[in-house]
N, C-alpha and C positions, 0 to 999 in steps of 0.2 A: 643603781640607776633606775629611773622610772621612765617608762615609755607611755606616751599619751597619744591617742588617736581620736580626732574629732570627726563627727559625721552629722548629717542633717541639714547642712546649708543648702542654699538654692535661691531661685528667683521667686519672689512672692509679690503680690499687689499690695499697695497701701491698705492698711486695715486688716491684713491677713495675719496668719500665725505660722510659726515654725518651732520645732523642738530640736535643739542641738543636744548631741550626746557625746560624752567623752569616756573612752574606755582606757583604764589604767592597767599596766602590767609591770612586772619587774619587782623592785624592792619597794613595796607599797605598804608595808605593815606599820610604818610610822609617819604616814602622811598627816600633817597637821590640818591643812586646809586645802580646799579646791576653789579655784576662781575662774571666771571668764573675763578676758580682756578683749578689746577690739581695736582695730586700726583702720581708719578710713583714709582714702587717698589724700596725701598732702597734710595729714594730721598726725599728732602724736598718739601713741598707743595709750588707751585709757582703761581703767578698771570698770567693768560693767556690774559684776556681782561676785560675791564670795560667800562661802559657807565653811564653818569650822566644826571640829569635833565629830561626833557620831551622826547617825541618821537624823537626829533632831537638833543638829547644831545650829548655832546662831548664824544669821545672815546679814549682809549689808549690800546696798545697791547704790549705783550712781543715781543722782537726782533725776537725770534724764530718762531713766527706765523704771523708776518706782511706780508701782501700780500696774505695770504692763508686763514686766519680766519676772519670772520666778526661778530661782536656783534650787536644786535639790541634789541629794547625794544618796546613793545606794551602796553602802559599804559591803554588803554581802556579795554584790556582783562587781565591785570595784568600778563603779560608774558615777559620773556626775552629769547633770542635765541642766539645760537652760530652756525653759518654756518662754517663748516670746510671742506676745499677743499685741494686737493693735499696732502693728509695725508701721513705721514711718520711713519715708525716703532717707532721712538723716540717720537711720539705723544701718544703712548700707556700709559694710566694712568686712574685713577679714576677722573672724572671731577665733580666739585662741583659748585653749584650756591650759590651766596652770596648776601644778601641784607643789605644795611647799612641805618640805621635811625640815627637821631641826637645823640641818646644816647645808641644805641645798634647795634650789628652785628649779622646776622642770617645766618645759613648754612643749605643747603639741605643735604640729605643722600648720594648723589653722584651717578653717573652712569658710568659704565665701558666702556671705549673705547679701543679696541684692533686693532692695525694695523699690519696685518701679511698676508703673502702669504701662 
């Protein structure tokens, strides 16, 4: 099993920044990729960003966050990050960290991000 704990969420004004962190523990040696998903009230959960491989792994982003969000991974410390800049009210959601292994997918409990003035 893989345990994931997110942190770094909170309330921020439009145009502000937040950095989400995801700490992984347990059976982590064969994690293929790390991702961030989000779910806003009344909406489906959506992929925000993903990173694969090692510390310099390939990345992909939802069109709505390209150029504003950056995903990174620190394999030595078993962490993944999501740097969020130029935040907009529509970024308000619960953000989830996801780890994929060859035969299983693991989700964190989520952290709330609220963008409001």
